[in-house]
ZAMARGU-4260 file (C-alpha; in steps of 0.2 Angstrom, whole numbers, plus 5000, padded with zeros to 4 digits):
<rodrens>
0) 4962/5038/5105 | 4972/5023/5111 | 4989/5025/5119 | 4997/5041/5124 | 5000/5048/5106
5) 5019/5046/5107 | 5022/5034/5092 | 5027/5042/5076 | 5022/5039/5058 | 5026/5046/5041
10) 5012/5049/5028 | 5013/5051/5009 | 5000/5060/4999 | 4991/5049/4986 | 4997/5059/4971
15) 5015/5059/4976 | 5013/5040/4979 | 5006/5038/4961 | 5019/5048/4954 | 5033/5039/4963
20) 5026/5022/4957 | 5026/5028/4939 | 5043/5034/4941 | 5049/5018/4949 | 5041/5007/4935
25) 5049/5019/4921 | 5066/5021/4929 | 5070/5008/4941 | 5075/4990/4936 | 5084/4982/4951
30) 5079/4969/4964 | 5082/4980/4979 | 5065/4986/4987 | 5062/5005/4986 | 5052/5015/4999
35) 5043/5030/4994 | 5040/5044/5007 | 5042/5062/5012 | 5055/5061/5026 | 5042/5070/5037
40) 5038/5061/5053 | 5024/5066/5065 | 5019/5060/5082 | 5001/5053/5083 | 4997/5066/5096
45) 5003/5080/5085 | 4993/5073/5070 | 4977/5072/5081 | 4980/5090/5086 | 4983/5096/5068
50) 4967/5086/5062 | 4957/5095/5076 | 4964/5112/5071 | 4961/5109/5052 | 4943/5103/5055
55) 4940/5117/5068 | 4936/5104/5082 | 4938/5111/5099 | 4930/5097/5109 | 4937/5086/5122
60) 4950/5073/5117 | 4952/5057/5127 | 4968/5047/5127 | 4965/5029/5133 | 4983/5027/5140
65) 4978/5009/5147 | 4977/5004/5128 | 4992/5000/5118 | 5002/5013/5108 | 5007/5001/5094
70) 5024/5001/5086 | 5033/5016/5093 | 5041/5021/5076 | 5038/5017/5058 | 5052/5026/5049
75) 5057/5020/5031 | 5073/5025/5022 | 5067/5033/5006 | 5084/5038/5000 | 5085/5024/4987
80) 5070/5032/4978 | 5079/5049/4977 | 5095/5042/4972 | 5089/5029/4959 | 5075/5038/4950
85) 5074/5056/4958 | 5058/5054/4968 | 5055/5068/4980 | 5038/5070/4987 | 5030/5087/4983
90) 5014/5089/4994 | 5017/5098/5010 | 5010/5087/5024 | 4998/5100/5031 | 4992/5104/5013
95) 4989/5086/5010 | 4980/5084/5026 | 4969/5099/5022 | 4965/5092/5004 | 4961/5075/5012
100) 4949/5082/5024 | 4941/5093/5011 | 4939/5077/5000 | 4932/5067/5015 | 4919/5081/5019
105) 4913/5081/5000 | 4911/5062/5000 | 4902/5062/5017 | 4889/5074/5010 | 4886/5063/4995
110) 4875/5049/4994 | 4884/5032/4992 | 4880/5024/4975
</rodrens>
């Protein structure tokens, strides 16, 4: 992996994103932008560790610290979505990651059409 794993990111599960978009289109009619999110922030290192745990990978991880980390933090303020139309993400991060990995494994085993 590039960098040292210290940057942080937030993730939003697809069904929560879809629900938030529908809620926004139904209940929000303002010119101010709205960010959807969970409020849960995780470092890239912790994310990689969790992916390895969920996938059962116990091999070696190589951090290429001579490569750039990227933006140190991407943290969106999601309060407007909650205040204006009641959006709160429902999918737990770990559960969403497990479901995503399960979906990926199913797709990887299927022939591409």
